[in-house]
Each structure stands twice: as C-alpha cells, then as structure tokens.
N, C-alpha and C positions, 0 to 999 in steps of 0.2 A: 504494500500500500504506500502511495506517495505521501510524504509528510506534508502537513498543511501549515500555512501562515494566515494570519488575519490582519487586514488593513482596516483601521477605523479612520475614515476621512470625514472631516466636518469642521465647522467654524468653532471659535472659542466658545466655551460654555455649553457645548452640545452634549457633554457627558462622557467624553472619551475616558477620562480617569476613573469615573464612577463605574462605568460599564466594565472597564478592564479589571477593577477591583472585584466585581461580581464574577467575572470569568475566572479570576485567580482562585476563587473559592473551590473550584473543581479540582485543583491541584495539577492540571495539565497545561494551563496557559501561563505565560509570563510576559509582562511588558518588555518589549525591546527598548532598552534605554539607549536613545540616540547619543552620539557624541555631541558635546556642546562646548563652545568656547565663547565666553562673554558673560555679561551681567545677567541678573534676574534669577529665576527659580533654579534650584539645583536638584531638587527631588525629581527622580525619574529620568535623570541624565547621567552619563559618564562624562564628568568634567575633564576638559583637556585644553590644549592650546590650538590656535589657528594653524600654527606651524605643524603640529601633529596631524591635523586634518589634511593639510596640504601634502604632507609626506605620504599619507595613506592614499590620497587621491592620485598622486603621481605614480604610486605603485599599483594602481588599478584596483585598490581595495574598497573604494567608496562607490556605493551604488547610487547614492543621491546626496546632494548637499544643497543647503539653502541658507539664506540670511533673513532674519526677522527679529523684531524686538531688540535690535542692536546686539545680536549674537549670531554666531555661525553654528549650524547644525549639520550632522552627517549621519548617514546610515551606512555602516561598514559590513563587509562580508564576514569578517572574523566574529563580530558580535552575534550576527544571525547564526553562523555555523555553531558557535558555542551553545546557544539555546537549543538548536535542533539536535545536536549530538548529546545534549543532556536530557533528551526525551521530552522537551517542552514545545508547545505550540506558541511561536512568537506572535505577539500582538503589537503592531506598529501603529503609531499615531501619526497621521498625515494631515497637512493643511494645504497641499497642492496636488492637483490631479497629475501633474507632470511627475511628481515623486511617486505617487501610487503606481503609475505606469512604469517608471524606471526600475523599481524593485522587482518587477515581474521576471527579470532575467535570472534572479536567484531561484534555484531549482526546487520550488515548493508549489503545491497547489494553493493558489492565493484566493481566499474568500475576501472579496472587496466589499466593505460595508460603508454605505453613505449614510451618515448620521446627520439629521437636520432638525433645526428648531428656528422659530421666528426671531427676528432681531430683538424684540422686547424680552423674550425669554433669555437670550444671551446676555442682555444688559442686566437683568435681574440676577441671574446666576453669577455673573462676574462680580457684581456688587456684594452678593451674599457670601462669596468665598474670599472676599477681601482683596481683590485685585487692585493694585495701585494705579494701573494704567487702563482703566475701563474704556476710555475714549479710543485708545490704540486698538484694543480688542474689538470694539465695534467697527472700526475701520477695517480690520481683518475679516469681520463677518461679511462686509460688503465686498471685499476682495475675493472671499470664498464664493459668494454668490456669483460674481462675475466669472470666476474660474470655472464654475460648473456650467454657466451659460456658454462659455467659450468651448467647452468640451461636452456639450449636451448629448453627443452621440456615444460617449464612453459607456461601457457596460458595467453594471454593478451586480454583485451576487444578491445583495439585500439593500433596501432603502428603508430606514427606520426614522420615524418622527419621534424624537426623544421627549417632546412635550406631550406626547400621547401615550407613551409607554413608560413603565417604571424601569429603573436600571436592571432589576432582576429579570423582568420580562424581555428586555432587549438582549441581555446576556443569554438567556435561554434560547431565544430565536437565533442568535449567532451560533451558539453551540449546536443547535439542530442543523444549521447550514453547514457547519464544519463536518459533522458526523455523516451528513447526507450527501456530501460532496456536491453542493448546489453549484450549478454553472452560472456564470455572470451573463446577464441579458441587458438589453437597452431598456431604459426607463424614461418616463416623461419628466425630464429634469426641469424644463421650462415651467411646467405647471407647479412642480414641487417648490421651486424657489421664488416664484412670483410674489 
C-alpha cells in the first residue's frame, strides 16, 4: 500500500492547527513542521536560518519555499522522509496552491484538503487566539481567496467548510478520505469563495 500524506490548505484561522491536533489523537498522523527562518511563532516549526534553507534548496532538498509574515519557510524532503519512515502520516499546512502542487513530487498518495471559512470567521478566530497581526492575516485571507480563484481548476480530495463542521468532524472526514484513498476531483471553487 502506498503511504499517504495530507495537505491542509486554507486561509489563516481556518482551523489547520485544531484539525491537525484532532488527527494526532489517532496516533498515526503528525504535523510536518516546516523549516522557518524569521520572527513570529515558533511552535510547529523547525527553526533555522535562511542560509540553511538556501543550502538545502541548492542541494535539491527543498520541495517548496515561500516568504510570508516577514519569515522564510521551506518544506524539505528529509523532514517528510523522517515522518514517513517513522510510520507517520504527515500533515502539511499550506497557504499557497503552488506549494500544494509542488509537494506532489514527493512519492506519497496526497489527500489534498481545502479548508474554508468566511472572512468574518477568520477575523474572529484570529482575535480569539490572540494574534498580534490580525490585519496581516486578513490580508492573507484575501490572498488565499485570490489564489484559489486563480487556480479554480485545481482538484481537491475534500473541501470542508470549517465554520460548518467541528474540528473532530473535519478530522474524521479527513481520516475517512485517507483510509478510503479518495481521489482528488475538480470542485466549484468560485462558488465556495465568493
């Protein structure tokens, strides 16, 4: 059986951390901690330097890298390999369709999950969790919306409205998709993000 990875794509405040925590309860899923160089949150990242990310990129070890919130982020082959070899199902948090597509070269069956919530829900959740940069996160919500519209033909294994499902319901649905090897299909993205 082919090993599986999960991509959780969506705007800030959509519930990627909360849903991942629910998935972790099963014992088989683990958050893939991206490499991060820069200020801001450290939880959920492997902190490093821009130089280290550059070195890995030059060596062909970086599957995807991006800059956001005045920091540099990277998804590396070694980190994914370690999770898979440890018998874990990696859960990647993505904010760019380009990144979700880029990691597909890593030899896993990828379950791509589009998580969505309206702007007002993102605003409320970011405020509730104490984000100091709510305005920047709302701008990223708009960027995510535009990213989806620009890639409206991309296929998704699941599309979940996190303002309509509890985190445990979302995690259960994702787990069913993983165990059932759901294939990605095109969705009506324009209607979803309107």
